[in-house]
Structure formats: C-alpha cells, structure tokens
MARFI-627872 format. One record per residue (C-alpha): y, z, x. Coordinates in steps of 0.2 Angstrom, whole numbers. Layout:
REM residues N
py=Y pz=Z px=X
...
***
This chain:
REM residues 418
py=224 pz=58 px=-96
py=222 pz=46 px=-110
py=218 pz=32 px=-98
py=203 pz=41 px=-90
py=190 pz=39 px=-104
py=189 pz=20 px=-104
py=188 pz=21 px=-85
py=173 pz=33 px=-86
py=165 pz=23 px=-99
py=166 pz=7 px=-88
py=159 pz=16 px=-72
py=145 pz=23 px=-83
py=141 pz=6 px=-90
py=141 pz=-1 px=-72
py=129 pz=13 px=-66
py=116 pz=10 px=-79
py=102 pz=-1 px=-71
py=99 pz=-17 px=-80
py=81 pz=-20 px=-85
py=77 pz=-38 px=-84
py=72 pz=-46 px=-101
py=61 pz=-61 px=-105
py=67 pz=-66 px=-122
py=59 pz=-82 px=-128
py=51 pz=-85 px=-111
py=34 pz=-94 px=-112
py=18 pz=-94 px=-103
py=9 pz=-111 px=-102
py=-8 pz=-115 px=-98
py=-10 pz=-133 px=-90
py=-26 pz=-141 px=-85
py=-23 pz=-155 px=-72
py=-37 pz=-167 px=-72
py=-35 pz=-176 px=-55
py=-24 pz=-176 px=-39
py=-11 pz=-186 px=-47
py=-8 pz=-173 px=-61
py=-9 pz=-159 px=-48
py=5 pz=-167 px=-38
py=16 pz=-169 px=-54
py=13 pz=-150 px=-57
py=18 pz=-146 px=-39
py=33 pz=-157 px=-41
py=38 pz=-147 px=-56
py=36 pz=-131 px=-47
py=47 pz=-137 px=-33
py=61 pz=-142 px=-44
py=60 pz=-127 px=-57
py=58 pz=-109 px=-54
py=40 pz=-107 px=-61
py=31 pz=-90 px=-60
py=13 pz=-94 px=-57
py=1 pz=-81 px=-65
py=-15 pz=-90 px=-61
py=-17 pz=-96 px=-47
py=-3 pz=-86 px=-38
py=6 pz=-101 px=-32
py=8 pz=-120 px=-35
py=0 pz=-122 px=-17
py=-17 pz=-116 px=-24
py=-18 pz=-128 px=-39
py=-33 pz=-140 px=-38
py=-40 pz=-153 px=-51
py=-49 pz=-146 px=-67
py=-41 pz=-128 px=-64
py=-34 pz=-118 px=-78
py=-16 pz=-115 px=-72
py=-5 pz=-102 px=-80
py=14 pz=-100 px=-77
py=29 pz=-93 px=-85
py=44 pz=-103 px=-89
py=62 pz=-99 px=-95
py=68 pz=-103 px=-112
py=80 pz=-116 px=-105
py=67 pz=-124 px=-95
py=53 pz=-125 px=-108
py=58 pz=-142 px=-117
py=61 pz=-151 px=-101
py=44 pz=-145 px=-94
py=35 pz=-149 px=-110
py=42 pz=-167 px=-110
py=36 pz=-170 px=-92
py=19 pz=-163 px=-96
py=17 pz=-174 px=-112
py=24 pz=-189 px=-103
py=11 pz=-188 px=-90
py=-3 pz=-183 px=-102
py=-6 pz=-166 px=-94
py=-17 pz=-155 px=-106
py=-7 pz=-140 px=-110
py=-5 pz=-125 px=-122
py=7 pz=-111 px=-125
py=-2 pz=-94 px=-121
py=13 pz=-83 px=-125
py=27 pz=-89 px=-135
py=39 pz=-74 px=-132
py=36 pz=-64 px=-117
py=48 pz=-50 px=-121
py=39 pz=-48 px=-138
py=22 pz=-47 px=-128
py=29 pz=-34 px=-116
py=34 pz=-23 px=-130
py=18 pz=-25 px=-139
py=8 pz=-20 px=-124
py=12 pz=-2 px=-128
py=1 pz=-2 px=-144
py=-7 pz=15 px=-142
py=1 pz=30 px=-150
py=4 pz=45 px=-138
py=-4 pz=60 px=-147
py=0 pz=72 px=-133
py=16 pz=66 px=-125
py=16 pz=80 px=-111
py=-2 pz=76 px=-106
py=-9 pz=63 px=-94
py=-16 pz=49 px=-105
py=-31 pz=38 px=-100
py=-28 pz=26 px=-114
py=-10 pz=22 px=-110
py=-1 pz=15 px=-95
py=7 pz=28 px=-84
py=22 pz=26 px=-73
py=23 pz=32 px=-55
py=30 pz=49 px=-58
py=15 pz=53 px=-70
py=2 pz=46 px=-58
py=9 pz=56 px=-43
py=9 pz=72 px=-54
py=-9 pz=68 px=-60
py=-16 pz=66 px=-42
py=-11 pz=84 px=-39
py=-17 pz=90 px=-56
py=-35 pz=82 px=-52
py=-37 pz=93 px=-37
py=-33 pz=109 px=-47
py=-44 pz=103 px=-62
py=-59 pz=99 px=-50
py=-57 pz=108 px=-34
py=-75 pz=107 px=-29
py=-75 pz=88 px=-31
py=-58 pz=81 px=-28
py=-45 pz=82 px=-14
py=-29 pz=73 px=-12
py=-22 pz=67 px=5
py=-6 pz=58 px=8
py=-10 pz=43 px=20
py=8 pz=37 px=23
py=24 pz=32 px=16
py=30 pz=16 px=8
py=45 pz=6 px=13
py=56 pz=16 px=1
py=48 pz=32 px=7
py=37 pz=36 px=-8
py=20 pz=45 px=-4
py=4 pz=35 px=-4
py=-10 pz=46 px=-11
py=-29 pz=44 px=-8
py=-40 pz=55 px=-19
py=-57 pz=59 px=-11
py=-70 pz=61 px=-25
py=-87 pz=69 px=-22
py=-95 pz=84 px=-14
py=-85 pz=91 px=1
py=-99 pz=97 px=12
py=-106 pz=87 px=26
py=-104 pz=69 px=32
py=-106 pz=57 px=18
py=-106 pz=38 px=16
py=-90 pz=32 px=8
py=-84 pz=18 px=-5
py=-66 pz=15 px=-3
py=-56 pz=8 px=-18
py=-38 pz=2 px=-19
py=-29 pz=-2 px=-35
py=-11 pz=-9 px=-39
py=-8 pz=-20 px=-24
py=1 pz=-31 px=-35
py=14 pz=-22 px=-45
py=13 pz=-31 px=-62
py=-6 pz=-29 px=-63
py=-5 pz=-12 px=-73
py=-23 pz=-12 px=-79
py=-28 pz=-9 px=-60
py=-20 pz=8 px=-57
py=-26 pz=13 px=-75
py=-44 pz=9 px=-70
py=-42 pz=20 px=-54
py=-36 pz=34 px=-64
py=-50 pz=32 px=-76
py=-63 pz=31 px=-63
py=-57 pz=47 px=-54
py=-56 pz=58 px=-70
py=-72 pz=51 px=-78
py=-83 pz=52 px=-62
py=-78 pz=71 px=-59
py=-80 pz=75 px=-78
py=-97 pz=67 px=-78
py=-103 pz=78 px=-63
py=-118 pz=89 px=-69
py=-119 pz=79 px=-86
py=-123 pz=61 px=-81
py=-138 pz=60 px=-70
py=-133 pz=44 px=-61
py=-115 pz=50 px=-57
py=-121 pz=67 px=-52
py=-132 pz=59 px=-39
py=-119 pz=47 px=-33
py=-106 pz=61 px=-30
py=-119 pz=72 px=-22
py=-123 pz=58 px=-9
py=-107 pz=48 px=-8
py=-89 pz=50 px=-7
py=-76 pz=38 px=-16
py=-59 pz=37 px=-8
py=-48 pz=30 px=-21
py=-30 pz=24 px=-19
py=-23 pz=23 px=-37
py=-7 pz=14 px=-32
py=-6 pz=4 px=-16
py=11 pz=-4 px=-20
py=20 pz=11 px=-26
py=38 pz=3 px=-23
py=33 pz=-13 px=-33
py=25 pz=-3 px=-46
py=40 pz=8 px=-49
py=51 pz=-8 px=-50
py=39 pz=-16 px=-63
py=42 pz=-1 px=-74
py=61 pz=1 px=-71
py=68 pz=-16 px=-68
py=56 pz=-31 px=-69
py=40 pz=-30 px=-78
py=34 pz=-46 px=-69
py=37 pz=-40 px=-52
py=22 pz=-43 px=-40
py=27 pz=-39 px=-22
py=33 pz=-24 px=-13
py=51 pz=-21 px=-11
py=54 pz=-25 px=7
py=70 pz=-34 px=13
py=66 pz=-51 px=20
py=76 pz=-64 px=31
py=83 pz=-71 px=14
py=94 pz=-58 px=6
py=91 pz=-65 px=-11
py=72 pz=-64 px=-10
py=64 pz=-47 px=-9
py=46 pz=-42 px=-6
py=30 pz=-46 px=3
py=13 pz=-48 px=-5
py=3 pz=-34 px=2
py=-13 pz=-43 px=-1
py=-8 pz=-57 px=11
py=-2 pz=-45 px=24
py=-19 pz=-40 px=32
py=-25 pz=-46 px=49
py=-38 pz=-58 px=41
py=-34 pz=-76 px=46
py=-16 pz=-71 px=44
py=-9 pz=-85 px=55
py=-18 pz=-99 px=45
py=-8 pz=-111 px=34
py=-15 pz=-103 px=18
py=-2 pz=-90 px=18
py=16 pz=-93 px=14
py=31 pz=-91 px=26
py=44 pz=-93 px=13
py=51 pz=-76 px=8
py=55 pz=-82 px=-9
py=37 pz=-86 px=-13
py=26 pz=-73 px=-23
py=13 pz=-74 px=-10
py=25 pz=-72 px=5
py=14 pz=-65 px=19
py=28 pz=-56 px=29
py=33 pz=-58 px=47
py=17 pz=-52 px=55
py=0 pz=-45 px=50
py=2 pz=-26 px=45
py=21 pz=-28 px=45
py=22 pz=-17 px=30
py=21 pz=2 px=30
py=9 pz=1 px=15
py=-3 pz=-11 px=23
py=-2 pz=-1 px=40
py=-6 pz=16 px=31
py=-22 pz=8 px=23
py=-27 pz=0 px=39
py=-25 pz=16 px=49
py=-34 pz=27 px=36
py=-49 pz=15 px=35
py=-50 pz=13 px=54
py=-51 pz=32 px=55
py=-66 pz=33 px=43
py=-73 pz=16 px=48
py=-90 pz=23 px=53
py=-93 pz=31 px=36
py=-86 pz=17 px=24
py=-101 pz=7 px=17
py=-91 pz=-3 px=4
py=-73 pz=-8 px=0
py=-68 pz=-12 px=-18
py=-50 pz=-20 px=-22
py=-46 pz=-20 px=-40
py=-34 pz=-33 px=-47
py=-30 pz=-43 px=-63
py=-33 pz=-55 px=-72
py=-47 pz=-68 px=-74
py=-63 pz=-58 px=-76
py=-71 pz=-61 px=-59
py=-80 pz=-51 px=-46
py=-78 pz=-59 px=-29
py=-82 pz=-56 px=-10
py=-78 pz=-64 px=7
py=-72 pz=-75 px=12
py=-55 pz=-81 px=5
py=-49 pz=-89 px=21
py=-64 pz=-101 px=24
py=-78 pz=-109 px=13
py=-91 pz=-105 px=26
py=-103 pz=-92 px=19
py=-103 pz=-74 px=27
py=-120 pz=-69 px=35
py=-125 pz=-58 px=20
py=-119 pz=-70 px=7
py=-136 pz=-69 px=-2
py=-135 pz=-50 px=-3
py=-117 pz=-51 px=-10
py=-122 pz=-63 px=-23
py=-136 pz=-52 px=-28
py=-125 pz=-36 px=-29
py=-112 pz=-46 px=-39
py=-125 pz=-52 px=-51
py=-131 pz=-34 px=-54
py=-114 pz=-28 px=-56
py=-108 pz=-41 px=-68
py=-124 pz=-40 px=-79
py=-121 pz=-21 px=-80
py=-103 pz=-24 px=-85
py=-108 pz=-35 px=-99
py=-120 pz=-23 px=-107
py=-106 pz=-13 px=-115
py=-95 pz=-26 px=-124
py=-103 pz=-43 px=-118
py=-88 pz=-46 px=-107
py=-92 pz=-61 px=-96
py=-87 pz=-61 px=-78
py=-90 pz=-75 px=-65
py=-94 pz=-71 px=-47
py=-95 pz=-78 px=-30
py=-85 pz=-80 px=-13
py=-66 pz=-79 px=-15
py=-62 pz=-96 px=-8
py=-73 pz=-106 px=-20
py=-72 pz=-94 px=-35
py=-53 pz=-92 px=-37
py=-44 pz=-101 px=-23
py=-43 pz=-101 px=-4
py=-32 pz=-86 px=3
py=-28 pz=-77 px=19
py=-23 pz=-60 px=24
py=-32 pz=-51 px=10
py=-38 pz=-33 px=11
py=-56 pz=-38 px=6
py=-58 pz=-51 px=20
py=-50 pz=-39 px=33
py=-62 pz=-25 px=28
py=-77 pz=-37 px=30
py=-71 pz=-42 px=47
py=-69 pz=-24 px=51
py=-88 pz=-22 px=48
py=-88 pz=-16 px=30
py=-101 pz=-29 px=24
py=-100 pz=-24 px=6
py=-83 pz=-29 px=1
py=-78 pz=-34 px=-16
py=-62 pz=-39 px=-26
py=-62 pz=-37 px=-45
py=-51 pz=-47 px=-57
py=-51 pz=-37 px=-73
py=-47 pz=-42 px=-91
py=-43 pz=-54 px=-98
py=-44 pz=-73 px=-95
py=-26 pz=-77 px=-100
py=-22 pz=-73 px=-118
py=-12 pz=-58 px=-112
py=-13 pz=-60 px=-93
py=-4 pz=-46 px=-85
py=1 pz=-39 px=-102
py=-16 pz=-32 px=-107
py=-12 pz=-21 px=-122
py=-15 pz=-2 px=-120
py=-28 pz=-4 px=-134
py=-39 pz=-13 px=-122
py=-38 pz=0 px=-107
py=-53 pz=11 px=-113
py=-65 pz=-4 px=-115
py=-59 pz=-12 px=-99
py=-62 pz=4 px=-89
py=-78 pz=8 px=-97
py=-86 pz=-8 px=-93
py=-79 pz=-9 px=-76
py=-86 pz=9 px=-73
py=-103 pz=2 px=-76
py=-101 pz=-12 px=-63
py=-94 pz=1 px=-50
py=-109 pz=13 px=-53
py=-121 pz=-1 px=-51
py=-113 pz=-6 px=-34
py=-114 pz=12 px=-28
py=-132 pz=14 px=-34
py=-137 pz=-2 px=-24
py=-128 pz=5 px=-8
py=-137 pz=22 px=-10
py=-154 pz=13 px=-11
py=-150 pz=0 px=3
py=-141 pz=9 px=17
py=-135 pz=-2 px=31
***
C-alpha cells in the first residue's frame, strides 16, 4: 500500500486543469503610417503568433490605424527591434498581462453569496441569476431557453417588459466574443436596472409599458466558460475544426451576411475563422431561429462588444451606405451624446466598414438584411489602456453611461415607428 499514495497524487495532479498564464506578456500599440509599414506588420504577424486585439486580425490593418496586439515574453525583443528598425511608431500598453488579469478583480465582494453588478460573474452565477430575475420581477421578466451550445449549455433570453399584448421588441445580444467580459456585465446590469426602475423612472416605465427587450446575456456560453476556467484571452466558441490544434469559430463571422465574401477567414487557426458554412454553429442557429420567429415585432437589434468606444451600424461587408444611413447616423449621434452626459466618455459612430474595419458574417449586418432597419453594434470601454481587461471598478460607470445610450435609442424607436 505504501506505493499507492504517490500514484494517487500523480493522478490528482494530472487531473487538475491547467489555467493558461500570461506572465510578462505584453500588449503593444503600433501606428503604421503607410502601406509599406502595414506590410511589415503583416509579415510580422505571419511569422509570429500575434494575438490581435484591435483590429481582430492582421488582415484588417490599414495605414494610420492604431493596432493593438499581444506578444509573448520570448517574442518581445525581436518584434520591438523590427519595429524600431522600420521606424514604426509604437508603445507598450500593457507590460505584464498576467498582472493586469489579476488586477482586473479590483472590487471587494461585500456579499459573496449574492449576485453582484459591480463584479464580473462566471457562467454558473449568470445562469442562476437569469432564473432569479424571473422570481424577483415576475410581472416584468420571463426567461426562455432558445437553444443549446455546441457543448450542450443552455442559451437564455430574458424578456423584459409588460407581458400583455403584442409589443414592439428590441433584441440585444452580449458576449459573442468570450474575452469581452464587460459585455455580459452590461446585459445583466440592463435587465436588473430596467426592471428595478419600473414605476420609479418615468422614461423606463414608459419604455417597458410599450416595448419588450429580449436580452441574450451570454451568446458564446462555451467560450465564456473557457475564458474563466482555462484561457482569459479566449475569443471564439469551442467547436472542433478541420485542424485538431485549432479550436473555435468566431460567432460574429458566422451569420449569413456576405458570409461567402473574401472578408472572412477560412483558416481554422484564425481568431476570425468564419466556420464551414453560414449558421454552422448551434449558437448562431439558435439566435437566427429565435429572431426569425419574432421578426415582425423586432424593431431594433443591438449587439454589445468591447473595446474601442464606438457605436456602429451596417454595413460591415460593403462601404455602400444603407438606405436609411442618415437616420442611423442621427440615432447614433443622439445615443452617443446621451452617453457622454454622464462621465463625458467620448464615442465615435458610423458604418462598421468605415468606422472600425470591413467585416462579413456579423449579426448586425444579418439583422439589417432581415429587415431590422435599426441595427447597432456597441464597442464599450475603453480605448486600449486596459483593452479586454477593463477593471471591475469601471463596470458601474460603463453600464450607467451605456444605459443612457440604449434608453435614447429605445425612445427614438417609440417616437418613430417603422
């Protein structure tokens, strides 16, 4: 028996899942000035494993753009010397990524057993919260499972608003990209604060009397779980691909909106891999089926992402303006001005293709093509100092200002029905 203990310890050690660490990894910001510098940056990306934070891939880099990417400790000196040799303007945004990940949790949990809106919540807490909301606000909130993910996790949509009669709807999705934690945090904030304000806040009461909000707090559940348990920087879902070493499909490139164009990536190892076909992913299909069932009542679509402080609208897959381009500019101006009234946070706005970068297969473009003429994508705080690692101490402020923008979009829709 004396040989059993070490064996048990070895088995136990092997069974413990390893969480990826990012010690001394850096996030750089580079500003290529011309096409020559862009191609140097793209060459670097081809020969080194760079994780692009903004834009989402090297493919999208253009001159004068601020480009943020993560580099490993062992790559840093080589990459810095290439940048200096070719006179590419650059700065280090994050010196030690692991430190920044740990510093993200900078809000003390006063009530550990209770759901917190000023902290990031893992999936198990969010799933429990979704059901709790229906018990807490039975007149205003109901929860429906719209499908299952690739790993068989439930996808919940919360319906917020008065239940009687046919109502116009605003659909909102959060957490399409796993590492953008501020996005699901906002959806949770929105559901709770909207219901709590009913009967107290005149504007919100009017909105919930006359509109329903359908809120998907975490679109990419499998990826979100992975970002908590294994790899904080994970973006895609967890689907297997043709390359056994490369997992995941970008759900926001998997919609049937110019999916076949060259803008999407066919490389399974790419962070923006679009999958083998439009709606190939269970998550995308669940959202598509749900929206198609409610298409005649949905007046607006809002997709919440991070980061960059932008409010965008279709199209991503072409620079040709949509027919109601002027109206979408107007709504975006009203919404970003409302947002800035709280903390003077500045957002830029405009069509996706010209405001951030051209993209295909996005939920917002797909929703627009389905006839939802008021479709928007938010990129929440910040502009790169923290990137995907926005500290918990900024959750409340981010949510409060974004709430003002959503309320102003909803007010416009009430006043201007299609």
